[in-house]
N, C-alpha and C positions, 0 to 999 in steps of 0.2 A: 428419441435416440440422439438427435443433434444436441439437445440440451445437456445430456450426459457427457457427450464428447467434449463440449466446451469446458465443463467442470473438470474432466479428467486431464485435459491439456493444461489447464491452469494449475492443477494439483501436481502434475509431473514437473512443470517449470519450477514451482515452489520447492518441491522435494529435491530436485537437482541443485538448485541454487543454495539451499540451506545445508546441503551436504558438501559444499565447497569451502575450502579455507579462504581466508581473506586474501592471501597471495594469489590464489587461483582466480579470484573475481575482482581484483582491484581495478579501478578505472583510471588510476593515476597516469600510466603510460599513454593511454588514449587521450586523456585530457591535455597532457603536455604536448602531444603531437597536434591535436586539432584546435587547441586554444593557446597557442604560444604567446599571444599578446595579452593574455589574462583579461578578457573582456569583463566589464562591469566590476572590476576589482575595487574601484573607489566606492561604488554603491554597496557592494557586499561587505566592505570593511566596516560599515556602520552597523551590521547585524551581529548580535550576540544571542545565540540560542541556548536556553537552559537545557541541559541534558546530563543525567547521572550526577546531579549535585554540583555541576560545574557549568561553565559557559563555553560553548563552541563558537569560535570566530576565526576570521582570516588571520588575525594577529596571533591567536593561540595555536592554530594548526598550520597555517600557510594557505595560500590561495587554492591550490589543487586539492588538498585534503579537505578543505571546507566545501568546495564545489562537490567533491565526491560524497561528503557527508549529506549534503542537501539532496543529491540525486538518489542515494541509497535510502534515505528516510522517505523521500517522495515515492520511491518504488514500493516501499512498505504500504503506504497509504493507497496507492493505485492498485497494487496487486490484491490486497485484501478487500478493497472496494469491489473489484471485479469478481473475486471469489464469492463475496456476499451476494452479488447480483446473480451469479451462476447458481448458488444454493437456493436463492429465492425462486429462480426459474424452475428448479427441480421439484419444488414443493407442489402438492396437488392444488392448493390455492394460496394466494399471497398471504404469507404470515411473516411480516417483517421482523418481529422480535425473535421468532424461531430461527430465521436466517441469520440474525445477528448473533444469537447464542451459538449456533453451529459454527459460524465463521470464527468467533472468538475461541472456541474449542480447537479449531484447526490452527489458529495462531499459537495456542499453548503447545500443541503437538509439534509445530514448526520450531519453536524455541527449544523444546526437548530434543528434537532431532539435531539442532545446532550444538547442543551440549555434548553430543556424541562425536562431533566433528572437531578435530584438533585445530587450535588457533582461532576458535570462535567463542564468543562470550554470549550466552543466552541471557536476556534481560526482561524483566517485567515492563521496562520502558517500551521495548519493541512490541510486546503484546498489547499494551495500551495504545500505541501508535497504530497497530494493525486493527484494533477494535475501533479506533477513531475513523480509519479509512472505511471500514464496513458501515459504520454509522453515517458517515458523510454520503456515501453512495446510496445507501438505503433511504436516507432522508431525501435525497434528490429524486430517487425513484418514486417515493411516496408522494411528493409534490406533483410530479409528472402524472402519476396514476390518478390522483384526485382531480386534477385539472381535466384529464382525459374523460373521466367519468362524468364530470360536470358538463363538459361540452357534449358528450353523447346524450345525456339526459335532456339538455337544452334542445339538441337536434331532434330527439324523439318527440318532445313536447310540441315542436313546430309542425309535425306531420299530422 
């Protein structure tokens, strides 16, 4: 039951956030308040991130908008990574590829939900970013799981 609760909480957070307009969820006022000295601006100024056939940078968007872009895209990776692990945890036995496919389907539904929200632009780029987050977290889990099994096998052989 606890496994399902974790998944449901993540799904609700996702559903609520994708149902908000950009204006409702912008981080710019908070960033301006808490980062008035624009920390790491010089370092961030060297970054140019390809996105939607253009490059996103401090120069192109401004400091606060660029930091918000990084945070929002990082949230995509993190959220869908956690959803992938929650899905994996719900499966009767670990099936990483099935968890990946289900999570990617959830990402597609999330983008569709965004298309119903005013002021939001659903993109395949975000679905790919979400899938990358799922793949990253599932890959890390797979490495951990294999190592755990190897250690358990080694410990069992010692007995």
